[in-house]
C-alpha positions, 0 to 999 in steps of 0.5 A, spaced: 447 535 537 448 527 536 455 527 536 461 524 540 468 525 539 473 519 540 480 520 542 486 519 537 488 513 541 481 509 541 481 511 533 487 508 532 485 502 535 478 501 531 482 503 524 487 498 525 481 493 526 478 495 520 474 501 521 472 506 515 473 513 516 470 519 512 476 525 511 472 531 510 478 535 508 479 538 501 481 533 495 488 536 494 489 535 502 486 528 501 491 526 495 497 528 499 495 523 504 490 520 508 488 514 512 488 507 508 481 506 506 479 513 508 473 515 503 474 523 501 467 526 502 469 533 503 466 539 506 469 544 501 472 542 494 479 545 492 476 552 489 472 553 495 477 551 500 482 556 496 477 562 497 476 561 504 484 561 505 485 567 501 479 570 505 482 568 512 489 571 510 486 578 508 480 579 512 481 574 518 477 568 521 470 571 522 470 573 515 473 566 512 468 562 516 462 567 514 464 566 506 465 558 508 458 558 510 456 562 504 459 557 499 457 551 502 449 553 503 443 551 500 443 545 494 451 544 495 450 543 503 444 538 502 448 534 497 454 534 502 450 532 507 446 527 503 453 524 501 455 523 508 449 520 511 448 515 505 455 513 507 454 512 514 448 508 513 452 503 509 458 504 514 455 506 521 461 505 525 465 510 521 469 515 524 470 522 521 476 527 521 479 533 518 486 536 518 486 538 526 479 536 529 477 543 528 471 547 524 470 543 518 469 536 522 465 540 527 461 543 522 460 536 518 458 533 525 453 538 527 450 537 520 450 530 520 446 530 527 441 535 524 440 530 519 438 525 524 444 521 523 450 520 528 458 519 527 464 519 531 469 525 530 477 524 531 479 529 536 485 533 533 484 530 527 489 527 522 495 531 525 493 528 532 493 521 528 500 522 525 503 524 531 501 517 534 502 513 527 510 515 526 513 512 532 510 505 530 514 506 524 520 504 528 519 497 531 525 494 535 529 489 530 528 483 535 520 484 534 521 482 526 523 476 522 525 478 515 523 473 509 528 473 503 528 468 497 530 469 490 525 472 485 519 467 484 520 462 490 513 464 493 514 470 498 508 473 497 504 467 498 507 465 504 506 472 507 499 472 505 498 465 509 502 468 515 497 471 521 503 475 523 505 478 517 505 485 514 505 485 506 509 491 504 508 490 497 501 490 498 500 496 502 505 500 496 501 496 491 507 494 487 511 488 487 518 491 488 521 490 481 522 493 475 516 488 473 512 490 479 507 495 477 500 494 478 495 498 473 492 501 479 496 507 482 500 507 488 498 510 494 501 517 497 507 516 501 503 518 507 497 514 506 502 508 505 506 510 512 499 510 515 497 503 513 503 500 515 503 503 522 496 501 523 498 494 521 504 494 526 499 496 531 494 490 529 500 486 529 503 488 536 496 487 539 494 481 537 500 476 535 505 472 539 510 471 534 515 476 531 512 480 525 514 477 518 516 482 513 519 481 506 526 483 505 525 489 501 530 495 498 529 502 500 524 503 494 518 499 493 516 502 486 516 510 488 514 509 495 520 509 500 520 504 506 521 509 512 528 510 514 527 507 521 524 501 519 529 500 514 534 500 520 530 495 524 529 490 518 537 491 516 538 488 524 533 483 524 534 475 523 533 473 516 530 466 514 531 464 506 525 461 502 527 456 497 524 453 491 527 450 484 527 454 478 521 450 475 517 452 480 519 459 480 518 460 473 511 457 473 510 462 479 512 468 475 509 466 469 502 465 473 503 472 476 506 476 471 503 473 465 496 470 466 494 474 472 497 480 469 493 479 463 486 478 466 487 484 470 488 488 463 481 484 461 478 487 468 480 494 466 477 493 459 483 494 455 481 493 448 487 489 446 489 486 453 495 482 450 498 487 446 498 492 452 501 487 456 506 485 451 508 493 451 508 493 458 513 487 459 517 490 453 518 497 457 520 493 463 526 490 459 528 497 457 528 499 464 533 494 466 537 494 459 543 497 462 544 492 467 542 486 462 547 489 457 546 489 450 546 482 448 542 479 453 537 485 452 536 483 445 535 476 447 530 477 452 526 482 447 526 477 442 524 471 446 518 475 449 516 477 442 516 470 440 512 468 446 507 474 445 506 472 438 505 464 440 500 467 445 496 470 440 495 464 437 493 460 443 500 457 446 502 461 452 508 457 454 513 460 450 513 466 456 517 461 460 523 461 456 524 468 457 522 468 464 527 462 465 533 466 462 531 473 466 531 469 473 537 465 471 542 470 468 539 477 471 535 476 478 539 470 481 546 473 480 543 480 483 540 476 489 545 472 490 550 478 491 545 481 495 544 475 500 552 474 501 552 481 504 547 479 509 549 471 511 551 473 518 543 474 519 541 468 516 537 464 521 534 459 517 533 457 510 529 451 507 523 450 502 516 452 503 514 446 508 520 447 512 520 455 513 513 454 515 515 449 520 520 453 523 516 459 523 510 456 527 516 454 532 519 461 532 514 464 538 515 470 542 518 468 549 
């Protein structure tokens, strides 16, 4: 058989560097969490796995194995081998895993080998990788720098240009606020954690600067930041990025209106502007209690007026409600939160100033 196994440690190194992976577990297992970027090409679907599991409990391992071979045979078997081989032709360096590095991944690799292809199987499977990954989610605070700043100052853009950063919001597929949901669903919690751990692994092995993270709360949408990482972030030095209100309004307008509208178009919504408007109005409703009745009414009216003008070709009215939302809601809330962290602030400045500070903040 043309098959070679790879240790979990070596697999982690390759995955952190961008290697792809085939997850041969059933779709229900994959949905609970997998490796970031893994493709689910199961050896058994959910129904087949359920039948085999029931057989195992009632008749034993040998009978369950025999049933598995019966369920995945002939055309079903051929289709699954074809899917693996086709994927490996496009991604020849891919790794393959099941839950514990047991029968499913072994059989899949044997069938792939019989088809004339080859793949590396991760020893110990997903469970072994998780054992390596979890400790990476508890970094030392001295190895971190936290990037703070009011809404719209450009923290995401700064993170994207920084070679030693990890973008938590990108991993969570959420911008971290009431207005921050993406059209695409967030990953499973375990998938988020795995992607985050591999990002830490890559940062620890390739960078000379402390890892830069955005100042986040406990939750990013429905994803929670692991408690061990929360603790490290709360003890890490804080650098505050600043920008004037007009720059912030313009940035929020471009990201939450123009870019969001383009996303609705890409997702083929029949009436993208209407869909965006409904979503923005819903976002305001979500924070209505914290806004207060009068402020919510004012912002809702401004949003309605902006959408009406936008439909006629003038999109600038959105800046009115964005400015009020920043000045009357987000800024007071952020300033209060920042006041509780002032002893951790090591630097504050605009984009260029923070960029220069960051370039001099090298590990010794």
